[in-house]
C-alpha positions as CSV (number, residue, x, y, z in Angstrom):
1,M,111.2,67.3,75.5
2,R,112.7,70.8,75.3
3,K,110.7,73.9,74.5
4,E,112.5,77.0,73.0
5,L,111.4,80.5,72.2
6,F,111.7,81.9,68.6
7,H,110.8,85.4,67.4
8,M,108.9,85.7,64.1
9,E,108.1,89.0,62.3
10,R,105.5,87.6,59.8
11,D,102.6,85.4,60.6
12,V,103.8,82.4,58.6
13,L,103.8,79.5,61.2
14,N,100.9,78.0,63.1
15,I,100.6,75.7,66.1
16,G,101.3,72.1,65.0
17,D,103.6,73.0,62.1
18,S,106.8,71.0,61.8
19,V,109.9,73.1,61.4
20,T,113.6,72.6,60.6
21,I,116.3,74.7,62.2
22,I,119.9,75.5,61.3
23,E,122.6,76.6,63.6
24,G,124.6,79.8,63.3
25,Q,127.8,80.4,65.2
26,L,129.1,83.6,66.8
27,P,132.5,84.0,68.5
28,F,131.1,82.8,71.9
29,S,127.6,81.6,71.3
30,Y,125.2,80.0,68.9
31,Y,121.8,81.0,67.4
32,Y,119.1,79.1,65.5
33,T,117.0,80.0,62.5
34,I,113.8,78.3,61.4
35,V,114.4,77.8,57.7
36,P,113.7,79.4,55.3
37,A,114.4,82.4,57.5
38,L,111.0,82.4,59.2
39,A,112.0,83.0,62.8
40,M,115.1,83.3,65.0
41,S,116.1,82.3,68.5
42,K,118.1,84.0,71.2
43,N,121.8,83.3,71.6
44,Y,122.8,80.1,73.4
45,K,126.1,79.2,75.2
46,N,127.9,76.1,74.1
47,A,126.4,74.0,76.9
48,E,122.8,75.1,75.9
49,R,123.0,74.2,72.2
50,I,120.0,72.5,70.6
51,K,121.0,69.1,69.4
52,S,117.8,68.3,67.4
53,R,117.2,69.9,64.0
54,E,113.5,69.3,63.8
55,G,110.7,70.4,66.0
56,K,107.0,71.3,66.3
57,V,105.4,74.6,67.0
58,V,103.4,74.2,70.3
59,S,102.4,77.8,71.0
60,K,102.1,81.2,69.3
61,E,101.5,84.7,70.8
62,R,101.4,88.1,69.2
63,K,103.7,90.6,70.9
64,G,103.1,94.0,69.3
65,S,104.1,93.8,65.7
66,T,105.9,90.4,66.1
67,F,105.1,86.9,67.2
68,E,106.6,84.7,69.9
69,I,106.5,81.0,69.1
70,Y,107.6,78.0,71.2
71,V,109.0,75.1,69.4
72,E,109.3,71.7,71.1
73,F,112.3,69.5,70.4
74,E,113.2,65.9,71.3
75,N,116.3,66.7,73.3
């Protein structure tokens, strides 16, 4: 199992929710978005890419005006 951090501005996801991600590509890195544009990840190097496209929200914490959520993936 792999846990990754996503940042969310609106309180729309809860612990236990299943999510789908899409991959975006920058010139030297990749980023992930929980669709439909609910939360975003940090940038990842090629060797750190997330292979799974579905995961489950395992934790959620309010950080000021935003939320940090951790999503658990199979890989």
